[in-house]
Structure formats: C-alpha cells, structure tokens
C-alpha positions in Angstrom: 3.3 26.7 0.6 4.0 23.8 -1.8 5.9 24.7 -4.9 3.7 25.0 -8.0 5.7 22.4 -9.9 5.2 19.8 -7.1 1.5 20.7 -6.9 1.2 20.0 -10.6 3.0 16.6 -10.2 0.5 15.7 -7.4 -2.5 16.5 -9.5 -1.2 14.8 -12.6 -0.2 11.6 -10.6 -3.6 11.6 -9.0 -5.4 11.8 -12.4 -3.2 8.9 -13.7 -4.0 6.8 -10.7 -7.7 7.7 -11.1 -7.6 6.4 -14.7 -6.4 3.0 -13.3 -8.8 2.8 -10.4 -12.1 3.8 -12.2 -12.4 0.8 -14.5 -10.9 -1.6 -12.0 -13.4 -0.6 -9.3 -16.2 -1.0 -11.9 -15.1 -4.5 -12.6 -14.7 -5.6 -9.0 -18.2 -4.2 -8.2 -19.6 -6.3 -11.1 -18.1 -9.4 -9.4 -19.3 -8.6 -5.9 -21.5 -11.1 -4.3 -25.1 -10.2 -3.2 -25.4 -9.3 0.5 -28.4 -8.4 2.6 -27.5 -4.7 1.9 -27.2 -5.3 -1.8 -24.2 -5.5 -4.1 -23.5 -1.7 -4.5 -24.4 -0.4 -1.0 -21.5 -2.1 0.8 -19.1 -0.2 -1.4 -20.7 3.1 -0.5 -21.0 2.2 3.2 -17.4 1.1 3.8 -15.7 3.8 1.5 -17.5 6.8 3.1 -15.6 7.1 6.5 -12.2 6.5 4.9 -13.0 9.0 2.1 -13.8 11.7 4.7 -10.6 11.1 6.6 -8.5 11.3 3.5 -10.3 14.4 2.3 -9.7 16.1 5.7 -6.0 15.1 5.5 -5.6 16.7 2.1 -6.3 20.1 3.7 -4.2 19.4 6.8 -0.7 20.9 6.8 1.7 18.5 8.5 4.4 19.9 10.8 7.3 18.3 8.8 10.0 20.1 6.9 10.4 17.4 4.3 8.0 14.9 2.9 5.0 17.2 2.4 4.8 16.3 -1.3 4.6 12.6 -0.4 2.0 13.3 2.2 -0.3 15.1 -0.3 0.4 12.7 -3.1 -0.6 9.7 -0.9 -3.8 11.2 0.5 -4.8 12.8 -2.8 -4.6 9.4 -4.5 -6.3 7.7 -1.6 -9.2 10.2 -1.8 -9.5 9.7 -5.6 -9.7 5.9 -5.0 -12.3 6.1 -2.2 -14.5 8.6 -4.1 -14.4 6.2 -7.0 -15.6 3.4 -4.6 -18.5 5.7 -3.8 -19.3 7.4 -7.1 -19.3 4.4 -9.4 -21.8 2.3 -7.4 -23.8 5.5 -6.7 -24.1 6.2 -10.4 -24.7 2.6 -11.4 -27.5 2.3 -8.7 -29.8 3.8 -11.3 -29.9 0.5 -13.1 -30.8 -1.4 -10.0 -33.8 0.4 -8.6 -36.1 -0.2 -11.5 -36.4 -1.9 -14.9 -38.7 0.8 -16.3 -37.0 3.4 -18.5 -39.3 6.2 -17.4 -38.5 5.5 -13.7 -34.8 5.4 -14.4 -35.0 8.7 -16.3 -36.9 10.2 -13.4 -34.3 8.9 -10.9 -31.5 10.4 -13.0 -33.3 13.8 -13.1 -33.6 13.8 -9.3 -30.0 12.7 -8.9 -28.6 15.3 -11.2 -30.7 18.1 -9.7 -29.4 17.3 -6.2 -25.9 16.8 -7.6 -25.9 20.3 -9.1 -27.4 21.7 -5.9 -24.6 20.0 -3.9 -22.1 21.7 -6.2 -23.7 25.0 -5.4 -23.7 24.2 -1.7 -20.1 23.0 -1.6 -18.9 26.1 -3.6 -20.8 28.4 -1.2 -19.5 26.7 1.9 -15.8 26.6 0.7 -16.0 30.2 -0.7 -17.6 31.8 2.3 -15.4 30.2 4.9 -12.1 30.6 3.1 -13.1 34.0 1.7 -13.4 35.4 5.2 -9.6 35.4 5.4 -8.1 38.5 3.8 -5.7 37.7 0.9 -4.9 41.0 -0.8 -3.9 41.2 -4.4 -0.6 42.5 -5.6 -0.6 45.9 -7.2 0.5 45.8 -10.8 3.2 48.6 -10.6 5.0 46.6 -8.0 4.2 43.2 -9.5 5.1 43.7 -13.2 8.3 45.6 -12.3 9.8 42.3 -11.2 11.4 40.1 -13.8 10.6 36.9 -12.0 7.1 36.1 -10.6 8.6 33.8 -8.0 10.5 36.9 -6.5 7.1 38.6 -6.2 5.7 35.6 -4.3 8.7 35.6 -2.0 8.2 39.3 -1.3 4.5 38.7 -0.6 5.2 35.8 1.7 7.6 38.0 3.7 4.9 40.6 4.2 2.2 38.1 4.9 2.5 37.5 8.6 2.4 34.1 10.3 -1.0 34.8 12.0 -2.6 35.4 8.6 -1.2 32.1 7.2 -2.5 30.3 10.3 -5.9 31.8 9.8 -5.9 30.6 6.2 -5.0 27.1 7.2 -7.6 27.0 9.8 -10.3 28.2 7.4 -9.5 25.4 5.0 -9.7 22.9 7.8 -13.0 24.2 9.0 -14.4 24.1 5.4 -13.1 20.5 5.1 -14.9 19.5 8.4 -18.2 21.0 7.3 -18.1 19.4 3.9 -17.1 16.1 5.5 -20.1 16.3 7.8 -22.4 16.9 4.7 -20.7 13.8 3.1 -21.7 11.7 6.1 -25.3 13.1 6.2 -25.9 12.5 2.5 -24.4 9.0 2.6 -26.7 8.1 5.5 -29.7 9.4 3.6 -28.7 7.2 0.6 -28.1 4.1 2.6 -31.3 4.3 4.6 -33.6 5.6 1.9 -32.7 3.6 -1.2 -33.0 -0.1 -1.7 -31.5 -2.2 -4.4 -33.8 -4.5 -6.2 -32.3 -7.8 -6.9 -34.6 -8.5 -9.8 -34.0 -5.1 -11.6 -30.8 -6.3 -13.2 -28.3 -9.1 -13.1 -24.8 -8.2 -11.9 -23.3 -11.7 -11.7 -22.2 -13.3 -14.8 -23.4 -16.9 -15.6 -19.8 -17.6 -16.5 -16.8 -15.7 -15.1 -15.6 -13.0 -17.5 -12.1 -11.6 -17.1 -11.6 -7.8 -16.7 -10.1 -7.4 -20.2 -12.9 -9.5 -21.8 -15.5 -7.4 -20.2 -13.7 -4.2 -21.0 -13.3 -5.3 -24.7 -17.1 -6.0 -24.9 -18.0 -2.7 -23.5 -15.6 -0.6 -25.5 -16.5 -2.3 -28.7 -20.2 -1.2 -28.3 -20.7 1.5 -30.9 -23.4 3.6 -29.2 -21.4 3.7 -26.0 -18.3 5.0 -27.8 -20.3 7.7 -29.6 -22.1 8.7 -26.4 -18.8 8.9 -24.4 -17.1 11.0 -27.1 -20.0 13.5 -27.2 -20.1 13.5 -23.4 -16.3 14.1 -23.2 -16.3 17.2 -25.5 -19.5 18.6 -23.9 -18.1 18.2 -20.4 -14.8 19.7 -21.4 -16.5 22.8 -22.9 -18.5 23.6 -19.8 -15.7 22.8 -17.4 -13.5 25.3 -19.3 -16.3 27.8 -19.0 -16.9 27.2 -15.3 -13.2 27.0 -14.5 -12.2 30.3 -16.1 -15.4 32.3 -15.7 -14.4 33.7 -12.3 -11.0 35.0 -13.7 -12.9 36.3 -16.8 -15.3 38.3 -14.6 -12.6 39.5 -12.3 -10.0 40.7 -14.8 -11.5 41.0 -18.3 -15.0 42.3 -17.3 -13.8 44.1 -14.1 -16.4 42.6 -11.8 -14.0 41.5 -9.0 -16.7 41.7 -6.3 -19.5 40.1 -8.4 -17.9 36.8 -9.7 -19.1 34.7 -6.7 -22.7 35.9 -7.3 -22.4 35.3 -11.1 -21.1 31.7 -10.5 -24.0 31.2 -8.0 -26.4 32.4 -10.7 -25.0 29.8 -13.1 -25.4 26.9 -10.7 -28.8 28.0 -9.4 -30.1 28.3 -13.0 -28.8 24.8 -13.7 -30.5 23.4 -10.6 -33.8 25.0 -11.3 -33.9 24.0 -15.0 -33.1 20.3 -14.7 -36.8 19.5 -14.1 -37.6 21.4 -17.3 -35.1 19.3 -19.4 -36.6 16.1 -17.8 -40.0 17.3 -19.1 -38.5 18.2 -22.5 -36.8 14.8 -23.1 -40.0 13.0 -22.0 -42.1 14.9 -24.6 -39.6 15.5 -27.4 -36.9 12.8 -27.0 -33.4 12.8 -25.6 -31.5 13.6 -28.9 -33.7 16.7 -29.5 -33.1 17.8 -25.9 -29.4 17.4 -26.4 -29.4 19.6 -29.6 -31.6 22.3 -28.1 -30.1 22.3 -24.5 -26.4 22.3 -25.2 -26.5 24.5 -28.3 -28.6 27.2 -26.5 -25.4 28.4 -24.7 -23.6 29.3 -28.0 -25.1 32.8 -28.8 -24.7 33.9 -25.1 -21.1 32.8 -25.0 -20.4 34.8 -28.1 -22.3 37.8 -26.8 -20.4 38.1 -23.5 -17.1 38.5 -25.4 -18.3 40.7 -28.3 -20.4 43.1 -26.3 -18.9 45.8 -24.0 -18.6 44.9 -20.3 -22.0 45.1 -18.8 -23.1 43.5 -15.5 -26.7 42.9 -16.6 -25.6 41.1 -19.8 -23.1 39.1 -17.7 -25.9 37.9 -15.5 -28.1 37.0 -18.5 -25.2 35.0 -19.9 -24.7 33.3 -16.5 -28.4 32.2 -16.4 -28.3 31.0 -20.0 -25.1 29.1 -19.4 -26.7 27.5 -16.3 -29.6 26.3 -18.5 -27.2 24.6 -20.8 -25.1 23.3 -17.9 -28.3 21.6 -16.7 -28.8 19.9 -20.1 -25.1 18.9 -20.2 -25.3 17.4 -16.6 -28.6 15.5 -17.1 -28.9 14.3 -20.7 -25.7 12.2 -21.1 -26.4 10.4 -17.8 -30.1 9.9 -18.8 -28.9 8.3 -22.1 -26.5 5.9 -20.6 -29.1 3.4 -19.3 -30.5 3.2 -22.9 -27.0 2.2 -24.1 -26.8 -0.5 -21.4 -30.2 -1.9 -22.5 -29.0 -1.9 -26.1 -25.9 -3.8 -25.0 -27.9 -6.4 -23.2 -29.9 -7.1 -26.4 -26.8 -7.5 -28.5 -25.1 -9.7 -25.8 -27.9 -11.5 -24.0 -25.7 -14.2 -22.6 -23.2 -11.7 -21.1 -24.3 -10.1 -17.8 -22.7 -8.0 -15.1 -21.1 -5.2 -17.1 -23.3 -2.3 -15.9 -20.7 -1.1 -13.4 -18.0 -1.0 -16.1 -20.2 1.2 -18.2 -20.8 3.6 -15.4 -17.2 3.5 -14.2 -15.8 4.8 -17.5 -18.5 7.5 -17.4 -17.3 8.6 -14.0 -13.7 8.4 -15.2 -14.3 10.7 -18.1 -16.0 13.2 -15.8 -12.8 13.4 -13.8 -10.6 13.2 -16.8 -12.3 16.2 -18.4 -11.8 18.1 -15.1 -8.1 17.3 -15.2 -7.7 18.2 -18.9 -9.6 21.5 -18.4 -7.3 22.4 -15.5 -4.3 21.5 -17.6 -5.4 23.5 -20.7 -6.3 26.5 -18.5 -3.1 26.5 -16.5 -0.8 26.1 -19.4 -2.7 28.7 -21.5 -2.7 31.3 -18.8 0.9 30.7 -17.8 2.0 31.1 -21.5 0.0 34.3 -21.7 1.8 35.7 -18.6 -0.9 35.3 -15.9 0.3 36.6 -12.5 -1.1 34.8 -9.5 -3.1 37.2 -7.2 -2.3 40.2 -9.3 -4.7 43.1 -9.1 -4.6 43.4 -12.9 -3.3 41.2 -15.8 -1.5 41.9 -19.1 -3.5 42.1 -22.4 -2.6 38.6 -23.5 -4.3 37.2 -20.5 -7.5 39.0 -21.3 -7.4 37.6 -24.8 -6.7 34.0 -23.5 -9.6 34.2 -21.0 -11.9 35.2 -23.9 -10.8 32.2 -25.8 -11.2 29.9 -22.8 -14.8 31.0 -22.0 -16.1 31.6 -25.5 -14.3 30.4 -28.6 -12.9 27.1 -27.3 -16.2 26.0 -25.6 -18.2 27.0 -28.6 -16.0 24.8 -30.8 -16.2 21.9 -28.4 -20.0 22.2 -28.2 -20.3 22.1 -32.0 -18.0 19.0 -32.2 -20.0 17.3 -29.5 -23.3 18.0 -31.3 -21.8 16.3 -34.4 -20.9 13.3 -32.3 -24.4 13.1 -30.8 -25.8 13.3 -34.3 -24.0 9.9 -34.9 -25.5 8.5 -31.8 -27.9 5.8 -33.1 -30.4 5.3 -30.2 -33.4 7.6 -30.9 -36.9 7.4 -29.4 -38.0 4.7 -31.9 -35.0 2.6 -31.1 -35.6 3.0 -27.4 -39.2 1.7 -27.7 -38.0 -1.3 -29.8 -35.3 -2.1 -27.2 -37.8 -1.8 -24.4 -40.2 -4.2 -26.1 -37.4 -6.6 -27.0 -36.1 -6.7 -23.4 -39.6 -7.3 -22.0 -40.0 -10.3 -24.5 -36.6 -11.6 -23.5 -37.4 -11.5 -19.7 -40.8 -13.1 -20.3 -39.1 -15.8 -22.3 -36.5 -16.3 -19.6 -39.2 -16.5 -16.9 -41.4 -18.9 -18.8 -38.3 -21.1 -19.5 -37.5 -21.0 -15.8 -41.0 -22.0 -14.8 -41.0 -24.8 -17.3 -37.8 -26.2 -15.9 -39.2 -26.0 -12.3 -42.4 -27.8 -13.5 -40.3 -30.5 -15.2 -38.1 -31.0 -12.1 -41.2 -31.3 -9.9 -42.8 -33.9 -12.1 -39.5 -35.9 -12.0 -39.4 -35.7 -8.3 
C-alpha cells in the first residue's frame, strides 16, 4: 500500500547506498586482522543474523499511519549493507581456499551452480507461497475506460476486502521466514564446511594502503576494467530478459498460466549446464567459452519475437536462454581470479586488494539489477502499462519485445566486443601461473635464507 513514487525513492536510495558500501566493505575486509576463524569468515558469521532480521522486517507492515517510508528505507538500506558484508567475503573466498587456478575454477563452477539453484529455489518458494493468495486482474473494458490509472487502483482497493489484504501480508511474511531459515542453513554449511587457508593469499599489506590508493591501483588495471565492462553489459542483457520474460509470456505470447514453468525451465537449464561450461572452458579456454556461451542465445531471442506465439518454441527458447545464462553466470566470475593474479604480477609489492576486486564485481551485479529495473519500469510506464491489467495496449507488447529481444541482443554484441579486448587468454594464464610460482619460490627461498642468517648470528 506504499505509493509507487515513494517505493521508487526507496529502491533508488538503496542502490545509491549500495554503491557506497560495496567498495568500502571490500576495503575494510582487506584490512581485517587474521583470527582463528580466518579473515573473511567472521564477516559472514556476524552479518548473517542481522541480515535475516532486516530481511524479515522489509516484508513486515508496521501498524503506523505515518513513517512507513522511513521504515522501509532504513531496513532496505540495512539489508543491502548486511548482504554486502556476506556476499563480498563469500565471493572473495575463492582466492583463499587454494593457489591452484584449476581448483579455483572448479570452486567457482560449484559456487555458481548452487547459486543458480538457490535462485530457482527462492523463486519457487516465494512464487508458490505468495501465489496461493488470489489477486485477480482488472478487466480491460473497465480498466481502460478510466482516464487515470490511480483511480482504477483506488476502485480495486475498495473492492479488495481487508481479509484478502491480510492474507497477502501473511503470505509474504511466511515466505520471508522460510527464506530466512534457508539463509541460516546455508551460512552454517559454509562456516562449518569451508576453511580459509592462510598461505593461499596475502590479505594484509606490508605497508598500510589508504582506501583511495588501493581503489586507484585496482581501477587502473586494464584487464579488470575490460572484464568489468563486458560483465556489466552481459549482466544487463540477461537481467532485462529475465525481468521482463514473465510479462512477455503473460501478455504478448498469451501464456498467463505457463510463465512460472517457463521461468523455471530457464533456471533449471542454467543449473544443469554450468558443469558443461566448466568442462568447455577447461578444454577450449575461457574466452572461447564466453564467445560461444553468451552468443548462443541470440538466434533464439530473435526467434521468440519473429515467430508466431507457440508454447513449444517458447520452451525451446527458455532452455536455450538458460544455457546462455549459465555461461553468463559462470564465466566472468571464473575469469576474475586470473585478473587478480595478473595484478599481483604487475604490483608484486602491493598486497591485500583481492576483496576490493570482488566487491566491485558484487556491486556491478547489484547495479545492473537496479538499472534493469529502472529501464523496464520507465519503458513500460511510457508505453502505458497498466498494473494487474488482464490485457495491455499494443505499445506495451512492442516494448516487451524490445526488452526481451532487441535490447538484450544489442547488449550481448557489445559485451562480446569488450571481451574481445580482454587480454588474458590461455597462453597468458599459463605464463602468469609460472611467473607467480617463481615469485613464491623466490620469496620462500629468501625467507629461508634470512632465517638461516639470523640463526647463525644467534
């Protein structure tokens, strides 16, 4: 029951706050002292209970006539901050469980498989629980006869009894409780099942480095900028597709009762094909996997718009899109440790920036989600989209076709061009691996020599 304008303000302010907290949390993590639990695990451990509380309160409707906007703004920003305190160390943990590139790639593949599976599970839980509450659409003759859509919403609210609204609120609370329980379970598995290896990487700097100095070093690293740019446009393409595919199926294709199953087909396809892309990148290289994996969605995205509405074709497109989604999820994250290794070789005396690398990656994931939401909302609003309408005007159908086909295809092509400029291929990876091994051996031999000299003096 919050006005759409204020809801937009809450979301926008949350994204701005997120833009501030992501790199800051990354920097603070890089300066955290080693504990018996590690350096990253304490952040995950202490943020989890507060994140669950703030998530639950986002879905809670306070019994106050004024101040609801402030309530949701505070807890939405708190949740974004606490998720950052979990997600940044969780992502950076890849660098601290092994020094071997192959083991890091394998860990990334497992992580992204379960992350996509978690997205499927979360979508199913939220959709099934909240979907049990009947929220009928508004018939078009009644709806489009009104000059102001807000009048229609007021009429709908008058006919929507208090009991139904209470049921809806309770459904969201139950869904939040179930997902919060899963959050605790998964965090416990992580904390009890994964151990940081102190020797895998060095988080502490030999000399203190200020936040802006570390940020400048990271953002001036060319391979990282190219990878982030490609990752940004790829993520935006697939988030636009996923964010609007349900509306596209419901209104443009006419599959109102099938869109949940179609979305499930996308996510299951993505989950099942991540191991395939892990095998592909191992045998053919990561850059080739990016070209093949991400571009494979293009013909299917064009087909679903050009061909007549057909349920079978739609499912084929959903499966194909899921295959590309798997590549888009896995490959950029798999390439990031290579960039960090390349940075270490170029700046051997500067340590402790891994968390900053991963924090900006996490930020751009959230940033693209916000941009995708903004583009979709503004485009559909401009086209005359009517919330909960049983049908939509022709301009909305055209806009949805653009949002699930033309715009994602253009963004994918742009991202492939940026990945072409990405300089770390398989040969470069092998050279970096050999150089890092030599550097560590040289450092170890130097340390042993110093210890021997100290012992002889004593």
